[in-house]
N, C-alpha and C positions, 0 to 999 in steps of 0.2 A: 528593389527593396531598400528602403532607407532605414536609418538606425532605429527610429521610434517604432517602426513596423516590426523589425526583428525583436526588439525589446518586448513588444506586446505578445508576440508569439512565444517568446521565452517564458513570460509570466504565465501564459495560458498552459504551456507544457508543464510548468512547475505545479500549477494548481491541479492539473489532471494527475500528475505523478503523486501528489499529496493525497488526493482522493483515492487513488489505487492503493497507496500504502496503508491508509487508514482502514479501508475495507479489507485489505490483506491481513492487517493486524487482528481485526475482529474474527476473521476466518481462522487465523492461526490459534487464537485463544480457544475457539470452539474445538479445533483439532487437538490442542493440548489437553483439553478436558477429557477427550476420548482416550488420548494416549496415556494419561495418568493411570487408568485402569489396566491398560495393556502392559505398561512397564512393571506394575505391581506383580503381575502373573509370572513374569520372567525370572 
């Protein structure tokens, strides 16, 4: 594995992580919406 190859795989992993993060954030917002009502009851 040469340097450019590992750099490419690093960039690929980074974009996958970013995708996972963004989808995770939207999921978390949906969960937070549901949690707002739950915390009000407590």
